[in-house]
LUMMILUM-274883 format. One record per residue (C-alpha): residue number from 0; residue in one letter; y, x, z. Coordinates in steps of 0.001 Angstrom, whole numbers, plus 524288, in hexadecimal, padded with zeros to 5 digits. Example, Ala and Ser with C-alpha at 12.3 -4.5 7.8 and 13.67 -1.06 7.14 Angstrom:
seq:type:v:u:w
0:A:7EE6C:8300C:81E78
1:S:7FBDC:83566:81BE4
***
This chain:
seq:type:v:u:w
0:M:B9157:6EAEB:5DE32
1:S:B98B2:6DE83:5E1EB
2:D:BA4D6:6DE2F:5EA81
3:F:B9CF1:6D81F:5F558
4:D:B9353:6E356:5F559
5:E:B9E45:6ED7A:5F53C
6:K:BA4BB:6E711:6011E
7:D:B97E5:6E6C4:60871
8:K:B95AE:6F514:60561
9:K:BA328:6F8D3:60A90
10:E:BA123:6F10C:616FA
11:L:B941A:6F7C2:61954
12:E:B99D2:70540:616EA
13:N:BA65C:70384:61EC4
14:T:BA827:6FBE4:62B44
15:D:BB606:6FDBF:6306A
16:G:BB6F7:70A32:6284B
17:K:BAA9A:7104A:62E1B
18:S:B9D22:7112A:62806
19:E:B91A7:70CD1:63027
20:K:B8665:715D8:632E2
21:P:B7892:71117:63079
22:G:B72B0:70AB3:63C69
23:E:B7FFA:7099E:6432B
24:K:B831D:6FC32:6489A
25:K:B9070:6F5FF:64896
26:P:B9676:6F3DD:655F5
27:G:B9295:6E674:65ACE
28:E:B8877:6E4B6:65003
29:G:B7E09:6DB01:653DE
30:E:B86DC:6D536:65E47
31:K:B8C3A:6C843:659E8
32:K:B984C:6C40C:6614E
33:E:B95E7:6B6BB:666FE
34:S:BA11A:6AD3A:66575
35:E:BA6D4:6A725:671C2
36:Y:BA83C:69A21:66AA8
37:E:B9D7B:69050:66824
38:D:B9862:68E47:65A5D
39:V:B9D62:681C8:6540E
40:C:B962F:67A35:64988
41:F:B9DA1:67B82:63CC9
42:M:B9A5D:66D6E:638F6
43:C:B9AE5:664DF:64525
44:R:BA399:66DF0:64D57
45:R:B9B14:66CC2:65980
46:P:B9A79:678DF:6622E
47:E:B8DE3:67FF6:66530
48:S:B8D52:67A6B:67302
49:K:B8C0B:66CA5:66D60
50:A:B84CC:66E7A:66086
51:G:B7B04:678CD:664E4
52:K:B775F:68534:65DB0
53:M:B7DD4:68762:6507A
54:F:B7915:68C06:6433D
55:K:B803E:6987A:63F7E
56:L:B84FC:698BD:6315C
57:P:B8CAA:6A311:629BB
58:N:B9B43:6A4CB:62C6E
59:N:B98DA:6A1CD:63AF1
60:I:B96C4:69362:63810
61:T:B8E55:68C2A:641FD
62:V:B87EA:67EE5:63FE5
63:C:B812F:676E1:64A63
64:N:B7330:67214:6494F
65:D:B76F6:663DB:64695
66:C:B806E:66704:63B9B
67:M:B76DC:67083:63565
68:H:B6C11:6664E:634FA
69:K:B7544:65BE5:62FAA
70:T:B79CC:6653D:6250A
71:M:B6BEF:668CB:62104
72:D:B67FE:65A6D:620B7
73:T:B73A1:6574D:61800
74:V:B70F7:662B4:60ED2
75:S:B6299:65F0C:60D5B
76:R:B6641:651AC:607BF
77:F:B6C20:6573C:5FB33
78:D:B6485:65C3E:5EF81
79:Y:B6C32:668A6:5ECEE
80:Q:B6185:66E24:5E40E
81:G:B6277:66240:5DB54
82:M:B713E:66377:5DAAA
83:L:B705C:671A8:5D646
84:N:B6660:66E35:5CBD3
85:N:B6FF9:66495:5C5D4
86:P:B7536:66B89:5B96F
87:N:B8171:66307:5B87B
88:L:B85BE:666A1:5C64B
89:V:B83A5:67525:5C3A2
90:N:B8B9F:67476:5B706
91:D:B96EF:66D80:5BDDD
92:I:B9750:677DD:5C883
93:N:B9769:682DC:5BE78
94:K:BA2A3:67C87:5B6FF
95:N:BAAF6:67AF1:5C325
96:L:BA894:6888F:5C81F
97:N:BAC25:6912D:5BC51
98:G:BAB61:69CE3:5C536
99:K:BB63B:697C6:5CE2F
100:G:BAE02:692DC:5D96E
101:F:BAC4A:68520:5DE65
102:P:BB786:67BD1:5DB1D
103:N:BC01B:676AF:5E632
104:I:BB7DA:67D90:5F08F
105:R:BBC97:68822:5F9B9
106:F:BB3AE:6903A:60225
107:V:BB89B:6938A:60FB8
108:N:BB3D7:69F4E:6171C
109:I:BB12B:6990E:62447
110:A:BB072:6A647:62AE3
111:D:BBF06:6A7E8:6282C
112:L:BC23F:69C35:630A8
113:Q:BC609:69DE8:63EEF
114:G:BBA79:69E42:64837
115:E:BAC2E:69F33:644F0
116:G:BA6FD:695FC:63AA8
117:G:BB46F:6909B:63764
118:I:BB637:68A2F:644C7
119:P:BC211:68F6F:64C53
120:N:BBFF3:69433:65A2A
121:K:BC940:68A00:65F99
122:Q:BBEFF:67FDB:65BCD
123:R:BB3D0:68769:66219
124:V:BAFC5:6867D:67051
125:K:BACFD:692BA:67825
126:K:B9EFF:69498:67CA4
127:K:B9C44:69131:68AB5
128:K:B997F:69CD9:69336
129:P:B8C84:69D02:69A77
130:K:B8E8E:697F8:6A844
131:K:B8B38:6A081:6B3D7
132:E:B87DF:698FD:6C025
133:E:B8D38:6A34A:6C955
134:E:B9AC1:6A2FF:6C302
135:P:BA28B:69662:6C525
136:V:BAB46:69144:6BA5C
137:L:BB752:692A6:6C2F6
138:D:BB7C7:69AA4:6CF6B
139:I:BBDAE:69296:6DA67
140:K:BC32E:69F05:6E06F
141:N:BCB99:6A125:6D45D
142:V:BD1FA:693B0:6D519
143:P:BDF6B:695C1:6DB58
144:P:BE25F:68CF4:6E70E
145:P:BECEB:68275:6E5DD
146:H:BF79F:68A2F:6ECD0
147:K:BF5E4:6959C:6E364
148:I:BF5FB:68C9A:6D790
149:K:C029A:6865A:6DC66
150:A:C08B6:693A8:6DF4C
151:Q:C0641:697E9:6D152
152:L:C0B8B:68B14:6CC13
153:D:C17EC:68D22:6D444
154:E:C1B00:69953:6CC5A
155:Y:C1BF3:69186:6BFC3
156:V:C1EBA:6834E:6C378
157:I:C2AC0:67FCB:6CB83
158:G:C2A2D:6743A:6D4CD
159:Q:C1FB2:66998:6D3BD
160:E:C19AF:66E00:6E0A3
161:H:C1159:661CD:6E269
162:A:C0C20:66266:6D477
163:K:C0896:670D5:6D5B4
164:K:C018B:66E4F:6E287
165:V:BF9C3:662E3:6DCE6
166:I:BF5CB:669FD:6D078
167:S:BF201:67651:6D808
168:V:BE8D0:66EDE:6E109
169:A:BE304:666C3:6D5F4
170:V:BE052:672A6:6CD75
171:Y:BDA78:67A39:6D8EF
172:N:BD140:66F09:6DC4D
173:H:BCD7E:66D39:6CE0E
174:Y:BC995:67B5B:6CBD9
175:K:BC29F:67BC8:6D8FF
176:R:BBAA7:67063:6D3CE
177:V:BB7F3:67798:6C712
178:A:BB44A:68424:6CE24
179:T:BAAB7:67DD4:6D79D
180:D:BA5A4:67489:6CD08
181:T:BA299:66AC6:6D7EC
182:M:B9704:67264:6DCDF
183:D:B9344:667F5:6E6DB
184:D:B910F:6594D:6E614
185:I:B9F87:65617:6E77C
186:E:BA5D5:6552D:6DA17
187:I:BB468:657FB:6D9F0
188:E:BBC51:65011:6D040
189:K:BC716:6558D:6C79D
190:S:BD55A:65571:6CBC8
191:N:BDC41:65204:6BF21
192:M:BEB04:650F6:6C09A
193:L:BF61B:64876:6BBB9
194:M:C03C4:64E48:6BCF4
195:I:C0FB1:645B2:6BB2A
196:G:C1D5D:64AF3:6B966
197:P:C296E:64A06:6B0AE
198:T:C2AC9:65250:6A487
199:G:C2E1D:6608F:6A6A9
200:C:C2991:6611C:6B4E4
201:G:C1EE5:66B36:6B24A
202:K:C1223:6639E:6B05B
203:T:C0D15:66B5D:6A4B1
204:Y:C1277:67845:6A9AF
205:L:C0B90:67651:6B6B6
206:V:BFE4B:6748B:6B029
207:K:C0072:67FEB:6A6C1
208:T:C03C5:688F2:6B205
209:L:BF7EA:68446:6B9A5
210:A:BEE6D:686F2:6AE73
211:R:BF431:6947F:6AC54
212:L:BF281:697F2:6BABA
213:L:BE46F:6930E:6BB3D
214:D:BE0AF:69944:6AE37
215:V:BD9B5:68D28:6A926
216:P:BDB14:686F3:69BA3
217:L:BE5A1:67C81:69AF8
218:A:BE70E:67223:6906F
219:I:BF3BB:66A7B:68F80
220:A:BF22A:65DCB:68805
221:D:BFC11:65359:68497
222:A:BF78F:6457B:68734
223:T:C00C9:63FE7:67CE1
224:S:BF81E:644F1:671CD
225:L:BEB67:63F82:67755
226:T:BE59D:63334:67154
227:E:BD90E:62BA0:6720F
228:A:BCDB9:63133:66A25
229:G:BCE6D:62D2D:65BEA
230:Y:BDD42:62C1F:65B0D
231:I:BE75A:635B4:655FD
232:G:BEAAC:63FB5:66062
233:D:BE373:64933:6691B
234:D:BD69C:644ED:66EFD
235:I:BD596:644EC:67DC1
236:E:BCB83:64FE4:67D03
237:S:BD5DD:6589F:676AF
238:V:BDB0B:65B0C:6847F
239:I:BCE6A:66252:68789
240:S:BCEAD:668DD:67A1D
241:K:BDBAD:66F2F:67DA5
242:L:BD5E5:6740A:68A69
243:L:BCA48:679C9:682FD
244:N:BD3BA:6808C:679BD
245:E:BDB6A:68653:68530
246:A:BCE8F:68B8E:68AAB
247:D:BCB97:69288:67DA9
248:N:BC0A6:688BD:67AEA
249:D:BB998:68CE4:68758
250:V:BB377:68039:68C47
251:E:BB04C:68545:699EB
252:R:BBE40:689E7:69C30
253:A:BC3FE:67D56:696B6
254:E:BBBD9:67548:6A038
255:R:BC386:67B71:6AB86
256:G:BD107:679E6:6A586
257:I:BDCDB:67135:6A7C8
258:V:BE181:66662:69EAC
259:F:BEF9C:661D3:69FDA
260:I:BF274:65501:698DC
261:D:C012B:65385:6979F
262:E:C08AD:64700:694C2
263:I:BFDC0:63F0B:69AF5
264:D:C073A:633BB:69CE7
265:K:C078B:631B7:68E20
266:I:BF9AB:62C29:68E34
267:A:BFD14:620FE:69769
268:K:BF8EC:6135C:6937B
269:K:C0214:60D27:689B4
270:K:C082F:600A9:68EAD
271:N:C09D5:5F412:686F9
272:T:C01B0:5F87D:67B69
273:H:BF6B0:5F178:67456
274:S:BF233:5FCFF:66BF3
275:R:BE7D5:606E3:66FBC
276:D:BED72:6113F:678D3
277:V:BE74A:61D62:6728B
278:S:BF094:6272F:678E3
279:G:BF202:620EC:68643
280:E:BE776:61A55:68E4B
281:S:BDCBB:61ECD:684E4
282:V:BE056:62D0B:6872E
283:Q:BE000:62B04:695F3
284:Q:BD25C:62548:694C9
285:G:BCE0B:6309F:68C35
286:L:BD2DB:63A79:69638
287:L:BCAE1:63474:6A141
288:R:BBE3E:63B9A:69E3A
289:L:BC589:64880:69C72
290:L:BCC08:64743:6A9B2
291:E:BBF83:64311:6B064
292:G:BB722:64DFD:6AADD
293:A:BADC6:64C61:69F71
294:D:BA77F:6538E:6941E
295:V:BB105:65226:688CD
296:E:BAEEA:6556A:67A7B
297:V:BBB27:65C90:67621
298:P:BBEE5:6622E:668CE
299:V:BC021:670EF:66833
300:G:BCCD7:675C2:66216
301:A:BD1FA:66837:65E8A
302:N:BD88F:65C60:664BC
303:S:BCF85:651F0:65F3C
304:K:BC13D:6507A:65C01
305:N:BBCF6:65110:64DD5
306:A:BB148:65566:645DE
307:M:BB69F:66319:6434D
308:V:BB997:666AA:6517B
309:P:BAEEC:66B73:65ACD
310:L:BAD6A:66496:667DB
311:T:BA9C2:669EA:6752D
312:T:BA718:663C9:68269
313:I:BB002:66663:68E0A
314:N:BADFB:66137:69BC8
315:T:BBB05:65D18:6A1C2
316:R:BB5C1:65C5B:6AFAA
317:N:BBC84:668F1:6B3EB
318:I:BC8C9:667AA:6AB85
319:L:BD506:664B2:6B36E
320:F:BDDA6:65A65:6AD14
321:I:BEC27:659DA:6B04F
322:C:BF405:64EBF:6AA64
323:G:C02D2:64EAB:6AA5E
324:G:C0D7C:645A0:6A5DE
325:A:C1B99:64199:6A81A
326:F:C184D:632FF:6A960
327:P:C259F:62D64:6A5B8
328:D:C28E4:62020:6ABAA
329:L:C1F27:62299:6B699
330:E:C2A9B:62376:6C014
331:E:C2E4D:61561:6BD07
332:I:C2071:610EE:6C01D
333:I:C2104:61837:6CD20
334:K:C2E4A:6122A:6D06C
335:Q:C2947:60476:6CD95
336:R:C1DDC:6069D:6D6EA
337:L:C2684:60C3F:6E1A8
338:K:C30B1:6017D:6E079
339:K:C264E:5F740:6E360
340:Q:C247C:5FD85:6F0B7
341:T:C32A9:5FB6B:6F4D3
342:S:C354E:5F293:70077
343:I:C4094:5EB7F:7071E
344:G:C471E:5EFCC:713BE
345:F:C4F3E:5FA7E:719DC
346:N:C452C:60525:71745
347:A:C4163:60017:709CD
348:E:C4169:608FB:6FDFB
349:L:C4ACF:6052F:6F338
350:K:C45E0:60316:6E567
351:D:C4F59:60CDC:6DF85
352:K:C4AA5:6178D:6E8C0
353:F:C4075:61C2A:6DEF1
354:D:C4A38:61C3C:6D3A8
355:R:C50DB:6280D:6D9AB
356:E:C4448:62F72:6DCDA
357:K:C4282:63B0F:6D3BB
358:N:C343D:63E9B:6D619
359:I:C2EC1:630D7:6D5EF
360:I:C23C8:6354D:6CCDA
361:S:C1D40:63B8B:6D8BB
362:K:C1A27:62DE4:6DE05
363:V:C1124:62AC9:6D28F
364:T:C0422:62414:6D536
365:V:BF830:62102:6CCFC
366:E:BFCCA:612E1:6CBDD
367:D:C0974:6177C:6C58E
368:L:C01DA:61F69:6BB85
369:K:BF94C:6139B:6B879
370:K:C0579:60B96:6B5AF
371:F:C0A61:61684:6AD00
372:G:BFE39:61508:6A468
373:M:BF3ED:61E86:6A981
374:I:BE682:61843:6AAFF
375:P:BDFF7:618A2:6B888
376:E:BD3F2:62014:6B388
377:F:BDCA3:62AFE:6AE74
378:L:BE469:62C27:6BB18
379:G:BD7D9:62C1B:6C309
380:R:BD3A9:638AF:6BC4D
381:L:BE083:63F59:6C009
382:P:BDF96:63F7E:6CEE8
383:V:BEAB5:64930:6D11B
384:I:BF7D1:64301:6CD90
385:Y:C0478:64A12:6D0D9
386:T:C127C:64A7A:6CC2C
387:L:C1C3C:654FF:6C89A
388:A:C2A54:65378:6CCC0
389:A:C358F:65366:6C323
390:L:C3D29:6602A:6C2E7
391:D:C4A28:66042:6CA0F
392:K:C5565:669EF:6C8CF
393:P:C50B7:67425:6D2D8
394:M:C4319:6743B:6CCC3
395:L:C48B4:67655:6BF21
396:V:C50C2:681EA:6C416
397:K:C4479:687D0:6CA19
398:I:C3CD7:685A9:6BD80
399:L:C4740:68D65:6B631
400:K:C45D7:699CA:6BE39
401:E:C3A28:69A06:6C790
402:P:C2D3C:698F5:6BFEE
403:K:C26BD:6A52E:6BAA3
404:N:C29D1:6A135:6ACB9
405:A:C36A5:69A37:6AF7F
406:I:C3F51:696D2:6A3ED
407:L:C4A65:69FC2:6A86E
408:K:C40FA:6AB2A:6A9E9
409:Q:C3C82:6A919:69BEA
410:Y:C4A5B:6AA32:6969D
411:Q:C4D4D:6B5C4:69F5C
412:K:C416D:6BC87:699B0
413:L:C460D:6B9A7:68BD6
414:L:C536B:6BFAE:68E56
415:E:C4D83:6CB6C:6953F
416:L:C477A:6CEFD:68835
417:D:C5596:6D02D:6833D
418:E:C5923:6D7FF:68F81
419:V:C61BB:6CD12:694A3
420:K:C6114:6C765:6A254
421:L:C61DD:6B889:6A36A
422:E:C6637:6B1E3:6AFF7
423:F:C68AD:6A3D0:6B421
424:D:C7167:69FEC:6BF6F
425:E:C6D8E:694AA:6C85E
426:G:C77D2:68BB2:6C27F
427:A:C71C9:68D62:6B506
428:L:C643E:689F9:6BA1E
429:E:C6961:67DA7:6C093
430:A:C707A:679B2:6B426
431:I:C63FF:67B6C:6AC22
432:A:C5C66:67321:6B5F4
433:E:C66D3:66873:6B583
434:K:C6634:667D9:6A6AE
435:A:C573B:66724:6A757
436:M:C581F:65BC1:6B0F7
437:E:C609A:6545B:6A73B
438:K:C567F:655E1:69C6F
439:D:C4BE3:6504D:6A56C
440:T:C40C9:657D7:69EEB
441:G:C3D46:66077:6AA68
442:A:C3B2E:66F19:6A944
443:R:C3A30:66E39:69A68
444:A:C48E0:66C23:699CE
445:L:C4B98:67971:6A002
446:R:C4724:68168:6944C
447:A:C4E8A:678A1:68AD5
448:I:C5B31:67AA7:69275
449:I:C5980:68964:693CD
450:E:C560E:68AC3:6855C
451:E:C62C4:683E1:68200
452:F:C6C38:68CA5:6896A
453:M:C646B:6993A:68778
454:L:C64F9:6980B:678A0
455:D:C7251:69E7E:676FB
456:I:C6F37:6A91C:680F9
457:M:C6249:6ACA6:67A7A
458:Y:C695C:6AD08:66D63
459:E:C74EF:6B578:67182
460:I:C6E7C:6BF8C:67A76
461:P:C6727:6C725:66FD8
462:K:C743E:6C910:668BE
463:D:C7A8B:6D12C:67388
464:D:C7358:6DC5E:67A1B
465:N:C7E13:6DD99:6846E
466:I:C7A37:6D0F0:68B5A
467:G:C733D:6D47A:697FE
468:R:C72A9:6C7F0:69FE7
469:V:C74BA:6B96A:69DC6
470:I:C774F:6B02B:6A91C
471:I:C7591:6A19F:6A682
472:T:C7F42:69963:6AE48
473:R:C808D:68AF8:6B15F
474:E:C8CB2:68A1A:6A8BF
475:Y:C84E1:68EEB:69D06
476:I:C7A37:684B5:69F3D
477:E:C8453:679D3:6A091
478:G:C8BD5:67E78:6949A
479:T:C987C:681BB:69BBE
480:G:C975E:69084:69AE8
481:G:C8F33:69BC0:695F2
482:P:C853B:6A540:69B87
483:I:C895C:6B1DD:6A233
484:I:C8606:6BD5F:69963
485:D:C8633:6CB22:69F2D
486:I:C8759:6D76C:696D8
487:R:C7EE8:6E36A:6993D
488:S:C8492:6EF90:69F9D
489:L:C89E4:6F903:6957D
490:S:C86DE:70520:69D9A
491:G:C7944:70665:697AA
492:E:C7474:70E4D:6A35F
493:N:C6A18:704A6:6A7BA
494:P:C5E9C:7038B:69E4E
495:D:C5B94:6F5FE:6A357
496:K:C6619:6EDE8:69CCB
497:L:C62DA:6E1CE:6A49C
498:K:C669B:6E86F:6B14E
499:A:C7353:6EDD2:6ABDE
500:I:C7A82:6E0D9:6AB5C
501:E:C887E:6DF06:6AFA4
502:L:C8C55:6D1DD:6B4D8
503:K:C98C1:6CBA7:6AFD2
504:D:CA3BE:6C9B9:6B94C
505:N:CA5EB:6BB5D:6BB82
***
């Protein structure tokens, strides 16, 4: 008996170490588990929703009707019987084989590849669930009102009161529109947003926090990598592909998500150039139909369309787009416009008045953005435009200690794992904020500064088990002194070592 027959006999006799009784069915026998992903044609990579019903082949390979017919038509053109009857061809094959198999040919077991039929699940779209008329896509009663959205944002984002109020109202109105699905004759348009603010003021963090609170898929895309179709770089549709990926390839969930396009100022029109602007004005024009709401063909599991990537259709009508950018040199454009309005007389405004104004970015208008290089059609599809203020010293101090996941709380948690209590006095917090203001990179500078002076402390503490508390002072931040280190009580009576700390006498 061959090895194959012996293996089959063993499998029939023993299943998980137990023999089966005659007439006994395996658990789940006859019940085929239906996959939650659509079948994808192995040849053209079209999903079942586009290509229709598939032919099922061995190894879970599926082929659509069109590809199957094309393959059979191609095969029927060749005279394979005549080729096999050719004695010279048969002799050449026998010489090359010599019992070693076909030369320079490897056979791949497609079933070993990830996913069914060799196509990974990240390139497969989930099947749409059957719609029930009595159940709306989004219950309007579950959409939190603006004041609750802002209250939750206050726990994580410090300052930016105007921006939080604007984004709370815009998001509430958008999801009210999605929930009602414009049940009457009045069609409500989308409220896409454009947020303008200097680097490190919290634009990306604000959107991330918002998506986490609403429990909707969020895709964060970078406009600097987008190019016109056909050029090197990410296609414009890749923005929606990222959203589909965040929604676990669930098209219905992705169509209610949020897309945040960062660095939107980098796709402004290039000035004084005679070459084709493939990463500027062309990208703005390509984004128009996405912002407006249209059926878009997007690649599944990839950033660009090609023959080996399946495509699916997503309607962007209910996707909320939020664009953000720092817009450098926009302040100069605003100053030039304001200086033209100056007059002569006792009550006239001086030209240098606006040079000393810190939050001049808040006076931005659509005309200023047009001069910067944004096309009117693009700005018209972003009706909500608001600004974020630059962070000042008091705001930086609050950012250090007040949010739920504040930077200081993170380091205090790290040292608690070593049974050491970490404290900061007010002078130290002010010194950190002053150093961050000098770097002019917003809240991002805070972590860089803290990482710098916490390096030695994090290195030395694990060496000595007697250290009970570390107090960071202003002198240590400024480099004129060291931190205050307190030693644990040696009595050993209290099991909680953190509470048995003796303060040093000053």
